[in-house]
Each structure stands twice: as structure tokens, then as C-alpha cells.
Backbone and ligand atoms as CSV (ligand in chain L), in Angstrom:
chain,resi,resn,atom,element,x,y,z
A,1,VAL,N,N,5.501,-30.347,-9.846
A,1,VAL,CA,C,5.241,-31.357,-10.905
A,1,VAL,C,C,6.503,-30.934,-11.987
A,2,ILE,N,N,7.183,-31.870,-12.312
A,2,ILE,CA,C,8.283,-31.591,-13.361
A,2,ILE,C,C,7.835,-31.943,-14.628
A,3,ASP,N,N,7.478,-30.978,-15.649
A,3,ASP,CA,C,7.010,-31.245,-16.913
A,3,ASP,C,C,8.015,-31.119,-17.975
A,4,TRP,N,N,9.395,-30.518,-17.672
A,4,TRP,CA,C,10.285,-30.319,-18.695
A,4,TRP,C,C,11.409,-31.374,-18.910
A,5,ALA,N,N,11.271,-32.286,-18.039
A,5,ALA,CA,C,12.274,-33.394,-18.016
A,5,ALA,C,C,11.898,-34.592,-19.029
A,6,GLU,N,N,12.424,-34.424,-20.269
A,6,GLU,CA,C,12.057,-35.449,-21.238
A,6,GLU,C,C,13.048,-36.660,-21.411
A,7,THR,N,N,14.432,-36.438,-21.192
A,7,THR,CA,C,15.336,-37.358,-21.321
A,7,THR,C,C,15.769,-37.916,-19.853
A,8,ALA,N,N,16.373,-38.926,-19.865
A,8,ALA,CA,C,16.961,-39.620,-18.581
A,8,ALA,C,C,17.870,-38.479,-18.139
A,9,ALA,N,N,18.614,-37.919,-18.800
A,9,ALA,CA,C,19.592,-36.834,-18.293
A,9,ALA,C,C,18.864,-35.677,-17.616
A,10,ASP,N,N,17.758,-35.388,-18.300
A,10,ASP,CA,C,16.896,-34.267,-17.720
A,10,ASP,C,C,16.264,-34.680,-16.503
A,11,ARG,N,N,15.859,-36.073,-16.343
A,11,ARG,CA,C,15.220,-36.491,-15.045
A,11,ARG,C,C,16.314,-36.686,-13.970
A,12,ASP,N,N,17.515,-37.083,-14.336
A,12,ASP,CA,C,18.649,-37.043,-13.179
A,12,ASP,C,C,18.684,-35.633,-12.791
A,13,LEU,N,N,18.772,-34.617,-13.659
A,13,LEU,CA,C,19.049,-33.307,-13.206
A,13,LEU,C,C,17.766,-32.836,-12.387
A,14,ALA,N,N,16.708,-33.215,-12.891
A,14,ALA,CA,C,15.376,-32.706,-12.274
A,14,ALA,C,C,15.154,-33.350,-10.809
A,15,SER,N,N,15.832,-34.530,-10.477
A,15,SER,CA,C,15.869,-35.151,-9.230
A,15,SER,C,C,16.663,-34.364,-8.170
A,16,VAL,N,N,17.611,-33.617,-8.924
A,16,VAL,CA,C,18.577,-32.783,-7.944
A,16,VAL,C,C,17.949,-31.384,-7.813
A,17,ILE,N,N,17.570,-30.772,-8.813
A,17,ILE,CA,C,17.012,-29.327,-8.671
A,17,ILE,C,C,15.633,-29.319,-8.378
A,18,GLY,N,N,14.745,-30.240,-8.808
A,18,GLY,CA,C,13.443,-30.194,-8.341
A,18,GLY,C,C,12.411,-29.508,-9.229
A,19,HIS,N,N,12.977,-28.644,-9.997
A,19,HIS,CA,C,12.153,-27.887,-10.885
A,19,HIS,C,C,12.881,-27.268,-11.909
A,20,ALA,N,N,12.678,-26.773,-13.114
A,20,ALA,CA,C,13.355,-26.207,-14.137
A,20,ALA,C,C,13.850,-24.841,-13.336
A,21,PRO,N,N,15.120,-24.552,-13.545
A,21,PRO,CA,C,15.765,-23.290,-12.931
A,21,PRO,C,C,14.957,-22.177,-13.673
A,22,ARG,N,N,14.562,-21.064,-12.851
A,22,ARG,CA,C,14.086,-19.849,-13.327
A,22,ARG,C,C,14.874,-18.646,-13.258
A,23,VAL,N,N,14.765,-17.820,-14.110
A,23,VAL,CA,C,15.493,-16.535,-13.881
A,23,VAL,C,C,14.977,-15.879,-12.714
A,24,ASP,N,N,15.757,-15.726,-11.598
A,24,ASP,CA,C,15.414,-15.195,-10.386
A,24,ASP,C,C,15.481,-13.672,-10.620
A,25,HIS,N,N,16.518,-13.238,-11.060
A,25,HIS,CA,C,16.870,-11.667,-11.487
A,25,HIS,C,C,18.058,-11.528,-12.349
A,26,ILE,N,N,17.984,-10.452,-12.893
A,26,ILE,CA,C,19.177,-10.062,-13.759
A,26,ILE,C,C,19.899,-8.835,-13.021
A,27,GLY,N,N,21.156,-8.851,-12.787
A,27,GLY,CA,C,21.921,-7.901,-12.091
A,27,GLY,C,C,22.599,-6.886,-13.102
A,28,ILE,N,N,22.337,-5.717,-12.859
A,28,ILE,CA,C,22.741,-4.661,-13.749
A,28,ILE,C,C,23.540,-3.685,-12.834
A,29,ALA,N,N,24.920,-3.380,-13.263
A,29,ALA,CA,C,25.850,-2.471,-12.609
A,29,ALA,C,C,25.540,-1.060,-13.115
A,30,VAL,N,N,25.349,-0.201,-12.039
A,30,VAL,CA,C,25.187,1.333,-12.389
A,30,VAL,C,C,25.829,2.141,-11.631
A,31,ARG,N,N,26.294,3.412,-12.038
A,31,ARG,CA,C,26.988,4.224,-11.188
A,31,ARG,C,C,26.094,4.881,-10.345
A,32,SER,N,N,24.793,4.974,-10.666
A,32,SER,CA,C,23.765,5.773,-9.935
A,32,SER,C,C,22.451,5.104,-10.064
A,33,ILE,N,N,21.962,4.591,-9.045
A,33,ILE,CA,C,20.404,4.014,-9.034
A,33,ILE,C,C,19.493,5.190,-9.551
A,34,ALA,N,N,19.877,6.329,-8.783
A,34,ALA,CA,C,18.943,7.559,-8.949
A,34,ALA,C,C,19.029,7.936,-10.523
A,35,ALA,N,N,20.084,7.814,-11.232
A,35,ALA,CA,C,20.104,8.133,-12.491
A,35,ALA,C,C,19.444,7.027,-13.368
A,36,ALA,N,N,19.774,5.776,-13.070
A,36,ALA,CA,C,19.449,4.473,-13.863
A,36,ALA,C,C,17.945,4.293,-13.702
A,37,ARG,N,N,17.193,4.706,-12.720
A,37,ARG,CA,C,15.904,4.160,-12.459
A,37,ARG,C,C,14.924,4.806,-13.524
A,38,SER,N,N,15.201,5.900,-14.036
A,38,SER,CA,C,14.103,6.709,-14.854
A,38,SER,C,C,13.592,5.811,-15.948
A,39,ILE,N,N,14.533,5.223,-16.652
A,39,ILE,CA,C,14.149,4.557,-17.922
A,39,ILE,C,C,13.052,3.272,-17.663
A,40,TYR,N,N,13.343,2.740,-16.343
A,40,TYR,CA,C,12.537,1.557,-16.014
A,40,TYR,C,C,11.057,2.198,-15.602
A,41,GLU,N,N,11.177,3.232,-14.963
A,41,GLU,CA,C,9.800,3.918,-14.509
A,41,GLU,C,C,9.045,4.392,-15.706
A,42,LEU,N,N,9.860,4.784,-16.720
A,42,LEU,CA,C,9.044,5.214,-17.944
A,42,LEU,C,C,8.540,4.146,-18.783
A,43,LEU,N,N,9.178,2.851,-18.484
A,43,LEU,CA,C,8.679,1.628,-19.223
A,43,LEU,C,C,7.644,1.035,-18.230
A,44,GLY,N,N,7.191,1.625,-17.230
A,44,GLY,CA,C,6.134,1.028,-16.253
A,44,GLY,C,C,6.415,0.152,-15.328
A,45,MET,N,N,7.884,-0.024,-14.994
A,45,MET,CA,C,8.385,-1.076,-14.220
A,45,MET,C,C,8.675,-0.237,-12.840
A,46,PRO,N,N,8.093,-0.652,-11.777
A,46,PRO,CA,C,8.104,0.111,-10.562
A,46,PRO,C,C,9.632,-0.473,-9.898
A,47,VAL,N,N,10.261,0.612,-9.432
A,47,VAL,CA,C,11.583,0.455,-8.730
A,47,VAL,C,C,11.350,0.380,-7.297
A,48,GLY,N,N,11.920,-0.501,-6.569
A,48,GLY,CA,C,11.615,-0.707,-5.050
A,48,GLY,C,C,12.634,0.194,-4.431
A,49,ALA,N,N,12.493,0.047,-3.127
A,49,ALA,CA,C,13.228,0.837,-2.132
A,49,ALA,C,C,14.764,0.368,-2.214
A,50,ILE,N,N,15.581,1.262,-1.919
A,50,ILE,CA,C,17.123,0.901,-2.170
A,50,ILE,C,C,17.512,0.477,-0.823
A,51,GLU,N,N,18.329,-0.767,-0.737
A,51,GLU,CA,C,18.898,-1.454,0.148
A,51,GLU,C,C,20.291,-1.277,0.161
A,52,THR,N,N,20.968,-0.989,1.281
A,52,THR,CA,C,22.421,-0.940,1.381
A,52,THR,C,C,22.945,-2.132,2.125
A,53,ILE,N,N,23.814,-3.058,1.224
A,53,ILE,CA,C,24.398,-4.061,1.799
A,53,ILE,C,C,25.824,-3.757,2.149
A,54,GLU,N,N,26.173,-3.360,3.416
A,54,GLU,CA,C,27.355,-2.946,3.897
A,54,GLU,C,C,28.535,-3.861,3.418
A,55,ARG,N,N,28.326,-5.086,3.732
A,55,ARG,CA,C,29.311,-6.096,3.645
A,55,ARG,C,C,29.734,-6.256,2.166
A,56,GLU,N,N,28.958,-5.940,1.173
A,56,GLU,CA,C,29.337,-6.151,-0.141
A,56,GLU,C,C,29.529,-4.631,-0.692
A,57,GLN,N,N,29.327,-3.615,-0.015
A,57,GLN,CA,C,29.575,-2.194,-0.394
A,57,GLN,C,C,28.950,-1.997,-1.500
A,58,VAL,N,N,27.665,-2.096,-1.503
A,58,VAL,CA,C,26.683,-2.010,-2.677
A,58,VAL,C,C,25.300,-1.521,-2.291
A,59,ARG,N,N,24.699,-0.650,-2.913
A,59,ARG,CA,C,23.422,-0.197,-2.736
A,59,ARG,C,C,22.631,-0.978,-3.877
A,60,VAL,N,N,21.361,-1.517,-3.391
A,60,VAL,CA,C,20.539,-2.279,-4.453
A,60,VAL,C,C,19.293,-1.945,-4.505
A,61,ALA,N,N,18.549,-1.881,-5.710
A,61,ALA,CA,C,17.248,-1.672,-5.937
A,61,ALA,C,C,16.757,-2.649,-6.825
A,62,MET,N,N,15.427,-3.214,-6.601
A,62,MET,CA,C,14.832,-4.351,-7.284
A,62,MET,C,C,13.653,-3.583,-8.331
A,63,VAL,N,N,13.905,-3.920,-9.631
A,63,VAL,CA,C,12.841,-3.433,-10.419
A,63,VAL,C,C,11.770,-4.617,-10.903
A,64,ALA,N,N,10.476,-4.367,-10.653
A,64,ALA,CA,C,9.573,-5.381,-10.745
A,64,ALA,C,C,9.310,-5.599,-12.314
A,65,ILE,N,N,9.397,-6.868,-12.729
A,65,ILE,CA,C,9.060,-7.252,-13.975
A,65,ILE,C,C,8.177,-8.680,-13.897
A,66,GLU,N,N,7.244,-8.816,-14.854
A,66,GLU,CA,C,6.441,-10.137,-14.638
A,66,GLU,C,C,7.397,-11.283,-14.767
A,67,GLY,N,N,7.307,-12.003,-13.789
A,67,GLY,CA,C,8.174,-13.390,-13.559
A,67,GLY,C,C,9.549,-13.207,-13.163
A,68,THR,N,N,10.148,-12.116,-13.223
A,68,THR,CA,C,11.420,-11.869,-12.754
A,68,THR,C,C,11.733,-10.531,-12.147
A,69,ARG,N,N,12.906,-10.155,-11.945
A,69,ARG,CA,C,13.255,-8.676,-11.454
A,69,ARG,C,C,14.568,-8.311,-12.024
A,70,LEU,N,N,14.802,-6.964,-12.151
A,70,LEU,CA,C,16.079,-6.567,-12.339
A,70,LEU,C,C,16.660,-6.100,-11.007
A,71,GLU,N,N,17.939,-6.268,-10.817
A,71,GLU,CA,C,18.655,-5.869,-9.565
A,71,GLU,C,C,19.657,-4.825,-10.074
A,72,LEU,N,N,19.299,-3.637,-9.698
A,72,LEU,CA,C,20.260,-2.411,-9.986
A,72,LEU,C,C,21.322,-2.435,-8.891
A,73,LEU,N,N,22.491,-2.374,-9.211
A,73,LEU,CA,C,23.665,-2.519,-8.302
A,73,LEU,C,C,24.509,-1.187,-8.376
A,74,GLU,N,N,24.493,-0.481,-7.268
A,74,GLU,CA,C,25.368,0.734,-7.249
A,74,GLU,C,C,26.487,0.538,-6.143
A,75,PRO,N,N,27.805,0.913,-6.508
A,75,PRO,CA,C,28.618,0.507,-5.487
A,75,PRO,C,C,28.865,1.696,-4.589
A,76,THR,N,N,29.196,1.372,-3.183
A,76,THR,CA,C,29.483,2.483,-2.181
A,76,THR,C,C,30.880,2.739,-2.179
A,77,ALA,N,N,31.665,2.052,-2.764
A,77,ALA,CA,C,33.100,2.227,-2.938
A,77,ALA,C,C,33.665,1.803,-4.154
A,78,ASP,N,N,34.805,2.514,-4.497
A,78,ASP,CA,C,35.451,2.109,-5.869
A,78,ASP,C,C,36.055,0.869,-5.725
A,79,ASP,N,N,36.502,0.582,-4.507
A,79,ASP,CA,C,37.305,-0.878,-4.342
A,79,ASP,C,C,36.250,-1.803,-3.728
A,80,SER,N,N,35.306,-2.034,-4.564
A,80,SER,CA,C,34.228,-3.110,-4.340
A,80,SER,C,C,34.096,-3.889,-5.544
A,81,THR,N,N,33.380,-5.056,-5.305
A,81,THR,CA,C,33.142,-5.736,-6.595
A,81,THR,C,C,32.572,-5.112,-7.782
A,82,ILE,N,N,31.573,-4.425,-7.429
A,82,ILE,CA,C,30.655,-3.516,-8.373
A,82,ILE,C,C,31.532,-2.408,-8.914
A,83,GLY,N,N,32.173,-1.871,-7.899
A,83,GLY,CA,C,33.200,-0.716,-8.208
A,83,GLY,C,C,34.167,-0.898,-9.008
A,84,ARG,N,N,34.780,-2.030,-9.001
A,84,ARG,CA,C,36.004,-2.489,-9.867
A,84,ARG,C,C,35.277,-2.959,-11.271
A,85,PHE,N,N,33.951,-3.484,-11.123
A,85,PHE,CA,C,33.528,-3.967,-12.438
A,85,PHE,C,C,33.300,-2.715,-13.315
A,86,LEU,N,N,32.670,-1.675,-12.608
A,86,LEU,CA,C,32.279,-0.421,-13.475
A,86,LEU,C,C,33.749,0.205,-14.064
A,87,ALA,N,N,34.908,0.190,-13.151
A,87,ALA,CA,C,36.073,0.787,-13.648
A,87,ALA,C,C,36.514,0.058,-14.948
A,88,LYS,N,N,36.424,-1.308,-14.891
A,88,LYS,CA,C,36.934,-2.312,-16.033
A,88,LYS,C,C,35.964,-2.315,-17.269
A,89,ARG,N,N,34.585,-2.481,-16.959
A,89,ARG,CA,C,33.839,-2.797,-17.975
A,89,ARG,C,C,32.689,-1.530,-18.214
A,90,GLY,N,N,32.563,-0.607,-17.389
A,90,GLY,CA,C,31.629,0.341,-17.308
A,90,GLY,C,C,30.121,-0.283,-16.938
A,91,GLU,N,N,29.186,0.546,-17.182
A,91,GLU,CA,C,27.729,0.197,-16.558
A,91,GLU,C,C,27.301,-0.940,-17.674
A,92,GLY,N,N,26.452,-1.802,-17.070
A,92,GLY,CA,C,25.738,-2.783,-17.830
A,92,GLY,C,C,25.485,-3.975,-17.296
A,93,LEU,N,N,25.157,-5.172,-18.102
A,93,LEU,CA,C,24.777,-6.340,-17.420
A,93,LEU,C,C,25.949,-6.885,-16.622
A,94,HIS,N,N,25.556,-7.332,-15.318
A,94,HIS,CA,C,26.515,-7.803,-14.592
A,94,HIS,C,C,26.594,-9.392,-14.240
A,95,HIS,N,N,25.247,-9.853,-13.918
A,95,HIS,CA,C,25.025,-11.202,-13.833
A,95,HIS,C,C,23.631,-11.654,-13.990
A,96,VAL,N,N,23.460,-12.947,-14.236
A,96,VAL,CA,C,22.140,-13.659,-14.497
A,96,VAL,C,C,22.107,-14.576,-13.309
A,97,ALA,N,N,20.806,-14.330,-12.549
A,97,ALA,CA,C,20.743,-15.151,-11.331
A,97,ALA,C,C,19.492,-16.119,-11.709
A,98,PHE,N,N,19.858,-17.669,-11.418
A,98,PHE,CA,C,18.769,-18.534,-11.520
A,98,PHE,C,C,18.343,-19.172,-10.110
A,99,SER,N,N,17.146,-19.300,-9.996
A,99,SER,CA,C,16.723,-19.902,-8.684
A,99,SER,C,C,16.581,-21.525,-8.838
A,100,VAL,N,N,16.977,-22.088,-7.919
A,100,VAL,CA,C,16.965,-23.716,-7.900
A,100,VAL,C,C,16.510,-24.240,-6.700
A,101,GLN,N,N,15.908,-25.363,-6.578
A,101,GLN,CA,C,15.053,-25.887,-5.384
A,101,GLN,C,C,16.109,-26.080,-4.190
A,102,ASP,N,N,17.497,-26.662,-4.470
A,102,ASP,CA,C,18.251,-27.053,-3.549
A,102,ASP,C,C,19.697,-26.393,-3.801
A,103,VAL,N,N,19.944,-25.282,-3.490
A,103,VAL,CA,C,21.215,-24.443,-3.662
A,103,VAL,C,C,22.373,-25.331,-3.267
A,104,ASP,N,N,22.414,-26.164,-2.205
A,104,ASP,CA,C,23.438,-26.802,-1.625
A,104,ASP,C,C,23.914,-27.894,-2.541
A,105,ALA,N,N,22.758,-28.657,-3.035
A,105,ALA,CA,C,22.899,-29.697,-3.809
A,105,ALA,C,C,23.695,-29.343,-5.270
A,106,ILE,N,N,23.239,-28.112,-5.759
A,106,ILE,CA,C,23.759,-27.779,-6.975
A,106,ILE,C,C,25.293,-27.278,-6.643
A,107,PHE,N,N,25.521,-26.556,-5.510
A,107,PHE,CA,C,26.945,-26.262,-5.160
A,107,PHE,C,C,27.718,-27.388,-5.073
A,108,ALA,N,N,27.304,-28.571,-4.552
A,108,ALA,CA,C,28.054,-29.757,-4.390
A,108,ALA,C,C,28.262,-30.303,-5.725
A,109,GLN,N,N,27.263,-30.459,-6.575
A,109,GLN,CA,C,27.309,-31.067,-7.861
A,109,GLN,C,C,28.324,-30.285,-8.766
A,110,LEU,N,N,28.289,-28.914,-8.919
A,110,LEU,CA,C,29.225,-28.092,-9.471
A,110,LEU,C,C,30.702,-28.308,-9.049
A,111,THR,N,N,30.904,-28.420,-7.692
A,111,THR,CA,C,32.263,-28.581,-7.228
A,111,THR,C,C,32.589,-29.888,-7.519
A,112,THR,N,N,31.759,-31.076,-7.574
A,112,THR,CA,C,32.250,-32.314,-7.973
A,112,THR,C,C,32.761,-32.280,-9.316
A,113,ALA,N,N,31.932,-31.468,-10.117
A,113,ALA,CA,C,32.311,-31.439,-11.509
A,113,ALA,C,C,33.459,-30.690,-11.867
A,114,LYS,N,N,34.035,-30.009,-10.794
A,114,LYS,CA,C,35.198,-29.113,-11.044
A,114,LYS,C,C,34.953,-27.849,-11.921
A,115,VAL,N,N,33.712,-27.497,-11.871
A,115,VAL,CA,C,33.305,-26.199,-12.348
A,115,VAL,C,C,33.772,-25.077,-11.640
A,116,LYS,N,N,34.493,-24.086,-12.207
A,116,LYS,CA,C,35.264,-23.047,-11.438
A,116,LYS,C,C,34.195,-22.028,-10.975
A,117,LEU,N,N,34.092,-21.809,-9.668
A,117,LEU,CA,C,33.030,-21.176,-8.899
A,117,LEU,C,C,33.677,-19.876,-8.441
A,118,ALA,N,N,32.919,-18.691,-8.451
A,118,ALA,CA,C,33.424,-17.403,-7.859
A,118,ALA,C,C,33.065,-17.207,-6.469
A,119,SER,N,N,32.588,-18.264,-5.868
A,119,SER,CA,C,32.199,-18.224,-4.378
A,119,SER,C,C,32.854,-19.474,-3.711
A,120,ALA,N,N,33.312,-19.273,-2.536
A,120,ALA,CA,C,33.995,-20.343,-1.711
A,120,ALA,C,C,32.848,-21.171,-1.062
A,121,HIS,N,N,31.814,-20.702,-0.800
A,121,HIS,CA,C,30.611,-21.504,-0.172
A,121,HIS,C,C,29.447,-20.773,-0.454
A,122,VAL,N,N,28.288,-21.178,-0.090
A,122,VAL,CA,C,26.990,-20.598,-0.112
A,122,VAL,C,C,26.816,-19.523,0.720
A,123,GLY,N,N,26.521,-18.449,0.371
A,123,GLY,CA,C,26.443,-17.274,1.271
A,123,GLY,C,C,25.079,-17.001,1.535
A,124,LEU,N,N,24.952,-15.903,2.367
A,124,LEU,CA,C,23.531,-15.318,2.732
A,124,LEU,C,C,23.533,-13.903,2.335
A,125,GLY,N,N,22.499,-13.625,1.448
A,125,GLY,CA,C,22.513,-12.329,0.890
A,125,GLY,C,C,21.386,-11.415,1.246
A,126,ALA,N,N,21.014,-10.357,0.392
A,126,ALA,CA,C,19.901,-9.578,0.735
A,126,ALA,C,C,18.583,-10.286,0.660
A,127,GLY,N,N,17.768,-9.904,1.696
A,127,GLY,CA,C,16.581,-10.597,1.900
A,127,GLY,C,C,16.674,-12.109,2.199
A,128,SER,N,N,17.850,-12.255,2.745
A,128,SER,CA,C,18.063,-13.638,3.505
A,128,SER,C,C,18.074,-14.748,2.363
A,129,HIS,N,N,18.338,-14.369,1.032
A,129,HIS,CA,C,18.364,-15.604,0.134
A,129,HIS,C,C,19.763,-16.168,0.075
A,130,ARG,N,N,19.834,-17.381,-0.163
A,130,ARG,CA,C,21.237,-18.120,-0.158
A,130,ARG,C,C,21.679,-18.243,-1.585
A,131,TYR,N,N,22.902,-17.966,-1.773
A,131,TYR,CA,C,23.374,-17.838,-3.220
A,131,TYR,C,C,24.922,-18.264,-3.334
A,132,PHE,N,N,25.223,-18.514,-4.584
A,132,PHE,CA,C,26.688,-18.506,-4.784
A,132,PHE,C,C,26.891,-18.138,-6.263
A,133,PHE,N,N,28.250,-17.968,-6.619
A,133,PHE,CA,C,28.450,-17.391,-8.095
A,133,PHE,C,C,29.270,-18.440,-8.763
A,134,VAL,N,N,28.978,-18.718,-10.160
A,134,VAL,CA,C,29.678,-19.503,-10.996
A,134,VAL,C,C,30.541,-18.556,-11.748
A,135,HIS,N,N,31.875,-18.762,-11.837
A,135,HIS,CA,C,32.879,-17.934,-12.476
A,135,HIS,C,C,32.507,-17.854,-13.987
A,136,PRO,N,N,32.618,-16.591,-14.411
A,136,PRO,CA,C,32.240,-16.461,-15.920
A,136,PRO,C,C,33.103,-17.148,-16.945
A,137,SER,N,N,34.395,-17.583,-16.503
A,137,SER,CA,C,35.265,-18.282,-17.285
A,137,SER,C,C,34.637,-19.897,-17.513
A,138,ALA,N,N,33.753,-20.177,-16.814
A,138,ALA,CA,C,33.097,-21.495,-16.789
A,138,ALA,C,C,31.571,-21.338,-17.457
A,139,ALA,N,N,31.370,-20.053,-17.898
A,139,ALA,CA,C,30.005,-19.990,-18.441
A,139,ALA,C,C,29.860,-19.042,-19.490
A,140,GLY,N,N,30.834,-19.084,-20.505
A,140,GLY,CA,C,30.772,-18.382,-21.634
A,140,GLY,C,C,30.833,-16.835,-21.391
A,141,GLY,N,N,31.475,-16.428,-20.264
A,141,GLY,CA,C,31.739,-15.064,-20.172
A,141,GLY,C,C,30.470,-14.479,-19.196
A,142,VAL,N,N,29.598,-15.177,-18.863
A,142,VAL,CA,C,28.512,-14.709,-18.092
A,142,VAL,C,C,28.760,-15.177,-16.613
A,143,LEU,N,N,28.630,-14.112,-15.701
A,143,LEU,CA,C,28.493,-14.421,-14.208
A,143,LEU,C,C,27.320,-14.786,-13.970
A,144,ILE,N,N,27.221,-16.026,-13.478
A,144,ILE,CA,C,25.853,-16.680,-13.002
A,144,ILE,C,C,25.743,-16.764,-11.594
A,145,GLU,N,N,24.734,-16.282,-11.132
A,145,GLU,CA,C,24.402,-16.496,-9.552
A,145,GLU,C,C,23.351,-17.582,-9.424
A,146,ILE,N,N,23.501,-18.530,-8.492
A,146,ILE,CA,C,22.546,-19.487,-8.154
A,146,ILE,C,C,21.900,-19.140,-6.852
A,147,VAL,N,N,20.583,-19.122,-6.865
A,147,VAL,CA,C,19.917,-18.721,-5.431
A,147,VAL,C,C,18.877,-19.816,-5.209
A,148,GLY,N,N,18.964,-20.008,-3.924
A,148,GLY,CA,C,17.819,-21.103,-3.500
A,148,GLY,C,C,16.401,-20.459,-3.443
A,149,VAL,N,N,15.510,-21.366,-3.433
A,149,VAL,CA,C,14.138,-20.955,-3.415
A,149,VAL,C,C,13.869,-20.480,-2.008
A,150,ALA,N,N,12.689,-19.715,-1.735
A,150,ALA,CA,C,12.282,-19.295,-0.392
A,150,ALA,C,C,12.320,-20.448,0.719
A,151,SER,N,N,11.888,-21.505,0.414
A,151,SER,CA,C,11.701,-22.656,1.364
A,151,SER,C,C,12.951,-22.944,2.167
A,152,GLN,N,N,14.190,-22.498,1.656
A,152,GLN,CA,C,15.405,-22.736,2.094
A,152,GLN,C,C,15.869,-21.763,3.085
A,153,LEU,N,N,15.183,-20.670,3.287
A,153,LEU,CA,C,15.692,-19.507,4.121
A,153,LEU,C,C,15.727,-19.903,5.576
A,154,ALA,N,N,14.864,-20.589,6.106
A,154,ALA,CA,C,14.858,-20.639,7.513
A,154,ALA,C,C,16.098,-21.382,8.074
A,155,ASN,N,N,16.326,-21.135,9.450
A,155,ASN,CA,C,17.186,-21.799,10.227
A,155,ASN,C,C,18.457,-22.047,9.515
A,156,LEU,N,N,19.114,-21.027,8.928
A,156,LEU,CA,C,20.465,-21.180,8.530
A,156,LEU,C,C,21.371,-20.230,9.195
A,157,PRO,N,N,22.546,-20.652,9.451
A,157,PRO,CA,C,23.479,-19.777,10.029
A,157,PRO,C,C,24.089,-18.703,9.164
A,158,GLU,N,N,24.529,-17.530,9.676
A,158,GLU,CA,C,25.166,-16.614,8.771
A,158,GLU,C,C,26.476,-17.048,8.627
A,159,PRO,N,N,27.014,-17.209,7.350
A,159,PRO,CA,C,28.413,-17.629,7.148
A,159,PRO,C,C,29.360,-16.525,7.406
A,160,ALA,N,N,30.529,-16.813,7.764
A,160,ALA,CA,C,31.603,-15.992,8.282
A,160,ALA,C,C,32.116,-15.018,7.043
L,1,CO,CO,CO,22.105,-11.000,-7.728
């Protein structure tokens, strides 16, 4: 049920995305998950198991919060996306991820609108979720990740 679409423009958008986008997770770049986790644990937020994603040279731990999650990102190499981010910006907020009903439709819509993306295609990430990134220069300096909802996980080939 779409209850947020009040204008015609909202309804057009709703017909594409199916529901109001939600904050799926907030990505935070850290030098060490072992060091970073304690503040969340002290705040009563459970920190999940660490998963290493070799292809992205990153170790990831999810922190459970009502309605969303934090994604702690620790590089396994200095010359990696997160390693370079830490060298340039230091620890801190890295990206905000929104979940949408149809990640492919949104990718096509933004491509048509000539929005600068930081991904060449919709990729397959940790936990088999499908995602792409919008370049910060197109979003007020915020790196936005768009992820598909769980129903889109099945029967999709691994991108090269
Ligand atoms: Co993310």
C-alpha cells in the first residue's frame, strides 16, 4: 500500500519504486571493527559477525538498530575503496543506503536522467543483495547506495 504518494509526481515515482524508499543501512568507514564496535555495544546495539568480502577488500559487520542497520566497513588493503577513503577523509560516515522495490528500474531511471553514478551496473553484494552507488557529486556530497528488496535476490547471475 502506497500511502506517501500525495501528488501526481509522487504517484509517478511510486509506480516505479513501489514503496517509499527506506534507509536500509548506514555505512561507516573504520580502521578497526574490533575497536569501533564497543560504543555500539555499550549503547545496546548488537554487532553481528564479521564477513570478509574479498572482491571489495573489506571486512563488514552489521550493527542492529530498530528499523535499519549500521554497516561497519574495515579495509583489508590500503589500496581499496575504503582504504583510500580513510586515507583521504579519516573514519566516519561513508554512505547511506536506501532500499527500493525495483533496483533495475531506478538504475535505468537515473541513467536516463543522466545522474552521475559511481557504479557501471547493478552489482551483487554481501548477503546477495543487489546494489549500485550514486556519485556524491550528484547528491550533495553524500555517497548514496541503492539496494533492491529481498524479493529481487533470486535467479540473478553474478556480474563480472
Ligand atoms: Co552499504
